[in-house]
C-alpha positions in Angstrom: 62.6 157.4 115.6 59.5 155.2 115.9 56.3 157.0 116.8 53.2 155.8 118.5 50.3 157.1 116.4 46.5 157.4 117.1 44.3 157.6 114.0 41.3 159.8 114.9 38.3 160.1 112.6 34.8 158.9 112.2 34.3 155.1 112.5 31.3 154.5 110.3 32.6 151.7 108.0 32.9 148.0 108.7 36.4 147.1 109.8 38.0 145.8 106.6 36.6 148.8 104.7 37.8 151.4 107.2 40.8 153.5 106.0 42.8 152.5 109.1 42.9 148.9 107.8 45.0 150.1 104.8 47.6 151.7 107.2 47.8 149.4 110.3 48.9 145.8 110.0 46.7 143.6 112.4 44.0 146.2 112.7 41.2 143.8 111.9 42.5 141.1 114.2 42.3 143.3 117.2 38.7 144.2 116.2 37.6 140.6 116.3 39.3 139.9 119.6 37.7 142.9 121.2 34.2 141.9 120.0 34.5 138.4 121.5 35.9 139.8 124.8 32.9 142.2 125.0 30.4 139.5 124.1 31.7 137.1 126.8 32.8 139.5 129.5 31.2 142.9 128.9 32.9 146.0 127.6 35.1 146.4 130.7 37.0 143.3 129.7 38.1 145.0 126.5 41.6 146.6 126.4 43.4 148.0 123.4 47.0 146.9 122.7 49.7 149.1 121.1 50.5 147.3 117.9 54.3 147.4 117.6 55.8 148.3 114.2 52.3 148.0 112.6 52.6 151.2 110.5 55.1 151.0 107.6 57.0 148.3 109.5 58.3 151.0 111.9 55.8 153.0 113.8 53.4 151.8 116.5 49.5 152.0 116.5 47.6 152.8 119.7 44.0 153.1 118.5 41.1 153.4 118.1 39.8 149.9 117.2 36.5 148.5 116.0 34.7 145.6 117.5 34.2 143.4 114.5 31.5 140.9 114.5 31.0 138.8 111.4 28.3 141.0 109.8 29.1 144.5 110.8 26.2 145.3 113.1 28.6 147.0 115.6 29.2 149.8 113.0 26.8 152.7 112.8 27.2 156.5 112.7 27.0 157.1 116.4 28.6 154.1 118.1 32.4 154.7 117.5 32.6 151.4 115.8 32.0 149.5 119.0 28.4 148.4 118.9 27.1 151.2 121.1 23.8 151.8 119.2 20.5 150.6 120.4 20.5 147.4 118.3 22.9 144.6 117.2 24.9 141.9 118.8 25.9 143.8 121.9 22.6 145.5 122.7 22.3 144.0 126.1 25.5 145.4 127.5 25.8 148.8 125.9 25.1 150.7 129.1 28.6 150.4 130.4 30.2 150.5 127.0 30.2 154.1 126.1 32.1 155.2 129.2 34.6 152.4 128.8 35.3 153.2 125.1 35.7 156.8 126.0 38.3 155.9 128.5 40.1 153.5 126.1 40.3 156.4 123.5 41.8 158.8 126.0 44.2 156.2 127.3 45.3 155.5 123.8 45.9 159.2 123.1 47.8 159.4 126.4 50.1 156.7 125.1 50.6 158.3 121.7 53.2 160.7 120.3 51.0 161.8 117.4 47.3 162.1 116.8 46.5 162.0 113.1 42.9 163.3 112.7 40.9 162.7 109.5 38.1 165.3 109.4 36.1 164.8 106.3 33.0 166.8 107.3 31.6 168.9 110.1 29.9 166.0 111.8 33.1 164.5 113.3 32.1 165.4 116.9 34.2 162.7 118.6 37.2 163.6 116.5 37.0 167.2 117.6 37.1 166.1 121.2 40.1 163.9 120.5 41.9 166.8 118.8 41.2 169.1 121.8 42.3 166.4 124.3 45.5 165.7 122.5 46.3 169.5 122.2 45.8 169.9 125.9 48.2 167.1 126.5 50.8 168.7 124.3 50.7 166.0 121.7 51.6 166.5 118.0 48.3 166.8 116.2 48.1 166.4 112.4 44.8 167.7 110.9 43.8 166.0 107.6 40.8 167.0 105.5 39.8 166.9 101.8 41.0 169.6 99.5 37.5 170.9 98.7 36.1 170.6 102.2 34.2 173.7 103.2 34.8 174.4 106.8 31.9 175.5 109.0 32.2 178.7 110.9 33.6 176.9 113.9 35.9 174.2 112.6 38.7 176.7 111.9 39.2 176.9 115.7 40.1 173.2 116.0 42.2 173.3 112.9 44.2 176.3 114.1 45.0 174.4 117.3 46.6 171.5 115.4 50.4 171.2 114.9 50.3 170.5 111.2 47.7 170.3 108.4 47.7 167.7 105.6 45.4 167.8 102.6 43.7 164.8 101.0 43.7 165.5 97.3 40.4 163.5 96.9 37.3 163.6 99.0 38.1 160.3 100.6 41.8 159.5 100.7 43.2 159.8 104.2 45.5 156.9 103.4 47.4 158.8 100.7 47.6 161.9 102.8 48.8 159.9 105.8 51.7 158.3 103.9 52.7 161.6 102.3 53.1 162.9 105.9 54.8 159.8 107.4 57.1 158.8 104.6 59.8 161.4 105.2 59.8 160.6 108.9 59.9 156.8 108.2 63.0 157.4 106.0 64.7 159.0 109.0 64.8 162.4 107.3 66.2 165.1 109.6 66.6 167.7 106.9 64.3 170.5 105.8 63.2 174.0 106.7 63.4 174.6 110.5 62.0 177.2 112.8 63.9 177.9 116.0 63.0 180.3 118.8 65.4 182.2 121.0 63.7 184.6 123.4 61.6 187.0 121.3 63.1 186.0 118.0 62.8 183.1 115.6 65.2 181.7 113.1 64.1 180.3 109.7 66.7 178.2 108.0 67.6 175.0 106.3 69.8 172.1 107.3 70.6 168.5 106.3 70.8 167.7 110.0 68.5 169.9 111.9 69.2 168.5 115.4 73.0 168.9 114.8 72.4 172.5 113.7 70.3 173.2 116.8 73.1 171.9 119.0 75.6 174.0 117.3 73.6 177.1 117.9 72.9 176.2 121.5 76.6 175.8 122.1 77.4 179.3 120.9 74.5 181.1 122.5 74.0 181.9 126.2 70.2 182.0 125.8 68.3 178.7 125.3 67.2 178.0 121.7 64.0 176.0 121.2 63.2 173.8 118.2 59.6 174.9 117.2 59.0 173.1 113.9 60.5 171.3 110.9 59.0 171.1 107.4 60.5 168.0 105.8 61.0 168.2 102.1 63.6 167.5 99.3 66.7 169.7 99.1 65.6 171.8 96.1 62.2 172.3 97.7 63.5 173.3 101.1 65.7 176.0 99.5 62.8 177.4 97.6 60.6 177.3 100.7 63.2 178.9 102.9 63.5 181.8 100.3 59.8 182.1 100.2 59.4 182.4 104.0 62.3 184.9 104.2 60.5 187.1 101.6 57.1 186.6 103.2 58.4 187.8 106.6 61.0 190.3 105.3 59.3 193.2 107.1 59.8 191.4 110.4 63.5 190.5 109.8 65.8 191.6 112.6 69.1 190.3 111.1 70.0 187.6 108.7 67.7 184.6 109.3 66.3 186.0 112.6 62.8 187.4 112.6 60.4 188.9 115.1 57.4 186.7 114.5 54.0 186.9 116.2 52.3 183.8 117.6 50.0 183.9 114.5 53.0 183.9 112.2 54.5 180.8 114.0 51.1 179.0 113.9 50.9 179.8 110.1 54.3 178.2 109.5 53.5 175.2 111.7 50.5 174.4 109.5 52.6 173.9 106.3 52.9 170.4 105.1 54.1 170.9 101.5 53.2 168.8 98.5 55.9 167.4 96.3 57.3 169.5 94.8 56.6 172.5 97.0 54.1 174.9 95.5 54.9 178.0 97.4 52.2 180.0 95.6 49.6 177.7 97.1 51.0 177.3 100.6 48.6 179.9 102.0 45.9 179.7 99.4 
């Protein structure tokens, strides 16, 4: 299934050097078009398209976008990549720009299935707002940060609210982390370790066709069963991870693969995005 994806994160590099340009086909072209619209008709003339099949030839991109002039003066640490600082090409019209760019970002998130948030330090104030807004809308939020990033005392709160967490194995490689997350989905994978909920109990299991398995259980159960989460991984890895989770929550086992899990337990499982192969010793390091 094709997803519409919003790539949140600081916008402090010139368009071609931004990490999004290595993920989204046509990203720079929209930036140049937006700049010329703003220069000729003000910020309110700018709209952001949804680029169809721009990610891995399958998924759609909703935003955000830069305004790319020829020399990069629209890029600074505080202008969201849209010339909203007190200097540069668009200085004369910035007053109406900030409100409009904010609306464009929220509209793009409204139109998205997933918000992938690159949080490389504790200065990503706009990104934290976007994460909170997406969570409030019930969107899937994938939190991505460097492996050695030291969280401030407060960033854990936003991370805990996210649906999944992905680690960048270098200090500045959101592209690699993004494709590690999206590749199983792009391949149409519907296998992995699943977490279902039925009333007060949760089932942890594996399947090569999770939606089919869910339908089977719903047919034979008078109480509604909800799909909570799937961890996509290779067959050998998913069997190892299932065993690990069963052992981890063994004290909460009710019967077979059914467990009495707390909200904190469920949130912990939802944050797992395994590396390849799965390193179960480091899942909760």
